[in-house]
matplotlib code that plots the C-alpha trace (Angstrom):
import matplotlib.pyplot as plt

x = [-0.2, 3.0, 4.1, 0.6, 0.4, 3.7, 5.1, 2.1, 3.7, 3.7, -0.2, 1.1, 2.2, -1.6, -1.9, 0.0, -1.9, -2.8, 0.7, 1.3, 4.5, 4.7, 7.8, 9.0, 6.4, 6.2, 9.9, 9.1, 5.7, 7.3, 10.6, 9.2, 6.1, 8.9, 11.2, 7.8, 6.9, 10.7, 11.1, 8.1, 8.4, 11.7, 11.2, 7.8, 9.3, 12.2, 9.7, 7.8, 10.0, 12.3, 8.6, 6.9, 9.8, 9.4, 8.4, 4.8, 4.7, 5.1, 2.2, -0.3, 1.5, -2.3, -2.9, 1.2, 0.1, -2.1, 1.2, 3.3, -0.2, -0.3, 3.3, 3.3, 0.0, -0.8, -4.1, -6.0, -5.2, -8.4, -6.5, -4.2, -8.1, -8.9, -6.0, -6.0, -9.3, -8.4, -5.9, -7.9, -11.1, -7.1, -6.5, -10.4, -9.9, -6.9, -7.5, -10.8, -10.0, -6.2, -7.8, -10.8, -8.7, -6.3, -10.0, -10.8, -7.1, -7.4, -11.7, -9.6, -7.2, -9.1, -8.7, -11.7, -15.5, -15.9, -18.7, -15.7, -14.4, -16.8, -16.1, -18.0, -17.8, -15.0, -13.0, -13.3, -14.0, -17.5, -18.4, -15.6, -15.3, -19.0, -17.9, -14.8, -16.9, -19.8, -17.0, -15.1, -18.9, -19.4, -16.2, -16.3, -19.6, -17.6, -15.9, -13.6, -11.9, -8.4, -8.3, -10.2, -7.6, -4.9, -6.6, -6.4, -3.1, -1.9, -3.6, -1.8, 2.2, 1.1, 0.2, 3.3, 5.6, 3.9, 4.9, 8.7, 8.5, 7.3, 9.5, 12.4, 10.4, 9.9, 13.4, 14.5, 11.7, 11.7, 14.6, 14.0, 10.7, 10.2, 9.5, 8.6, 11.8, 14.5, 15.6, 18.8, 19.7, 20.6, 17.5, 15.4, 17.8, 17.4, 13.8, 13.7, 15.7, 12.5, 10.0, 11.5, 11.9, 7.9, 6.7, 8.7, 6.6, 3.8, 3.7, 5.0, 4.3, 0.0, -0.8, -0.6, -3.9, -5.9, -6.7, -9.8, -9.2, -6.0, -8.4, -10.6, -7.3, -6.4, -10.2, -10.1, -6.9, -8.4, -11.7, -9.5, -8.2, -11.7, -12.4, -9.6, -10.9, -14.2, -13.4, -11.3, -13.8, -16.4, -13.8, -13.8, -17.2, -17.8, -15.9, -16.8, -20.0, -19.2, -19.6, -16.8, -16.5, -16.7, -14.2, -11.4, -12.1]
y = [0.1, 2.3, 1.7, 3.2, 6.5, 7.0, 6.0, 8.2, 10.9, 9.0, 10.2, 13.8, 12.1, 11.6, 15.2, 15.4, 15.9, 19.7, 20.3, 24.0, 22.2, 18.7, 17.4, 20.5, 20.4, 16.8, 16.2, 18.9, 17.4, 14.2, 15.3, 17.3, 15.5, 12.4, 15.2, 16.4, 12.3, 11.7, 14.5, 14.3, 9.5, 10.8, 13.2, 11.5, 8.5, 10.4, 12.9, 10.6, 8.2, 11.0, 12.5, 9.6, 7.0, 3.7, 1.5, 3.5, 3.2, -0.6, -0.6, 0.8, 2.0, 3.2, 5.6, 6.3, 9.8, 10.7, 11.8, 13.3, 15.4, 16.4, 16.6, 19.9, 21.4, 20.2, 19.4, 15.9, 15.3, 17.2, 19.0, 16.0, 14.3, 17.0, 17.6, 14.0, 13.8, 16.4, 15.0, 12.2, 14.2, 15.7, 12.1, 10.9, 14.0, 12.8, 9.2, 10.2, 12.5, 10.9, 6.9, 8.5, 9.9, 7.0, 4.6, 7.6, 7.0, 3.0, 3.2, 5.2, 2.9, -0.1, -1.7, -0.8, -0.4, 1.8, 4.1, 5.7, 7.2, 10.0, 13.5, 16.6, 19.9, 21.7, 17.5, 15.6, 12.3, 12.6, 8.6, 7.1, 9.4, 8.0, 4.5, 5.1, 6.4, 3.7, 0.8, 2.2, 3.0, -1.1, -2.0, 0.1, -2.0, -5.0, -4.2, -2.5, 0.6, 0.4, -3.7, -2.9, -0.2, -2.9, -5.2, -2.3, -1.6, -5.2, -4.4, -1.6, -2.7, -4.8, -1.9, -1.0, -4.2, -4.2, -0.3, -0.3, -3.8, -1.7, 1.3, -1.0, -3.2, 0.1, 1.4, -1.4, -1.8, 1.9, 3.7, 6.4, 6.8, 10.9, 11.1, 14.0, 13.1, 11.0, 9.1, 8.2, 4.0, 3.5, 4.9, 2.7, -0.5, 0.0, 0.2, -3.6, -4.0, -2.2, -3.9, -7.1, -5.2, -4.3, -7.7, -9.6, -7.2, -8.2, -11.3, -10.8, -8.5, -8.3, -11.6, -9.9, -8.5, -11.3, -14.5, -12.7, -9.1, -10.6, -13.3, -9.7, -8.2, -10.6, -11.6, -7.2, -8.0, -11.1, -8.8, -6.3, -9.4, -10.1, -6.4, -6.2, -9.9, -8.7, -4.9, -6.8, -9.6, -6.0, -4.0, -7.1, -6.9, -3.9, -4.2, -7.0, -6.0, -2.2, -1.4, -2.8, 1.8, 2.3, -0.3, 1.1, 4.6]
z = [-0.2, 0.4, -3.2, -4.0, -2.5, -3.0, -6.8, -7.6, -8.7, -12.7, -12.4, -13.6, -17.0, -17.5, -18.1, -20.6, -23.8, -21.5, -20.7, -23.0, -24.6, -24.2, -25.3, -22.3, -19.6, -18.9, -18.1, -15.3, -14.4, -13.1, -11.9, -9.8, -8.8, -7.4, -6.1, -3.5, -3.1, -1.6, 0.3, 2.5, 2.2, 3.5, 6.3, 7.5, 9.2, 10.8, 12.2, 12.9, 15.5, 16.4, 18.4, 19.1, 19.5, 17.9, 21.2, 20.5, 16.9, 17.3, 20.4, 17.7, 14.0, 12.8, 16.4, 15.9, 14.5, 17.0, 19.6, 17.2, 16.3, 19.7, 20.3, 17.1, 17.6, 21.3, 20.7, 21.3, 17.1, 16.0, 13.5, 12.2, 11.3, 9.6, 7.5, 6.8, 5.9, 3.4, 2.0, 1.6, -0.3, -2.6, -3.6, -4.2, -6.6, -8.0, -8.8, -10.3, -12.2, -13.6, -14.1, -16.3, -18.3, -18.4, -19.3, -21.9, -23.4, -23.2, -24.8, -28.0, -28.4, -28.3, -24.6, -22.6, -23.1, -26.2, -24.4, -22.2, -25.3, -24.9, -23.8, -23.7, -25.1, -22.5, -23.2, -19.9, -20.1, -18.7, -19.3, -17.8, -14.8, -13.9, -15.0, -12.2, -9.8, -9.5, -10.1, -7.3, -5.1, -5.7, -4.2, -1.3, -0.3, -0.7, 3.0, 4.9, 2.3, 3.5, 2.8, -0.3, -0.9, -0.6, -2.9, -5.7, -5.0, -6.7, -9.8, -9.7, -8.5, -11.4, -14.2, -12.5, -13.6, -16.7, -17.8, -16.7, -18.5, -21.6, -22.0, -22.1, -24.4, -26.6, -26.1, -27.9, -30.9, -31.8, -30.8, -33.2, -32.3, -31.0, -27.6, -25.2, -22.5, -23.4, -20.4, -20.8, -21.2, -17.3, -16.4, -19.2, -18.0, -14.4, -14.9, -15.3, -11.9, -9.8, -12.1, -10.7, -7.6, -7.1, -8.4, -5.5, -3.1, -5.2, -4.1, -0.7, 0.9, -0.5, 1.2, 4.5, 3.7, 3.2, 1.0, 0.6, -0.4, -2.6, -4.7, -5.6, -6.5, -9.0, -10.4, -11.4, -13.3, -15.1, -15.5, -17.0, -19.6, -20.5, -21.4, -24.3, -25.5, -25.5, -27.2, -29.9, -30.8, -31.1, -33.2, -35.8, -35.4, -36.6, -38.5, -40.8, -40.9, -42.2, -45.9, -48.3, -48.6, -45.1, -44.5, -46.7, -45.8]

ax = plt.figure().add_subplot(projection="3d")
ax.plot(x, y, z, "-o")
ax.set_aspect("equal")
plt.show()
């Protein structure tokens, strides 16, 4: 679950098409977001350990932030609760905006349901966003949201591993293709190392949340494969049923 939140700076890539100068701004967005994540996730554990102490954290990690809030703000922890609620709302907003655009692009590329490629006059993928909201609400009704989040992390980690491997394969198969940012070959190769590490994290860390939720997560991953095959079959059917002149165009 730490990876789900700590890795999330790749969300900035979702908005590449909306940047004023994608060739320049894409790299800036990725590195600035990644730098902020490194700073805050690197600073947080040291502050928590220094103020609260290792023994208190081990007693109940879920409440370790309360004494930290009391030490910093001198309150009962209400300010921390408010900040956490704001952070939760922002994370939900970011997840919906980012994933809906991902679904929209996937629909245009022929991966998921066709209706998701529709956008409003302002370019907002409302149908993909609506599907995203409904699907997540259904998941939240299954059980504890924390465990559902843990289950969704499995899909995220699978996607992360595939992305890192895909970056290496793309550089190998299309070395001369135009790119918004040309990463050094060392970084591309290092991505394979990180893909292997994430693959290990996926199978070592996931079972600690319970096999029920791990089963749900893998069912969602397999459902995505089924949807891809259904979309491919649907596209072939439309192509075969179209008039000859339409197919030529």
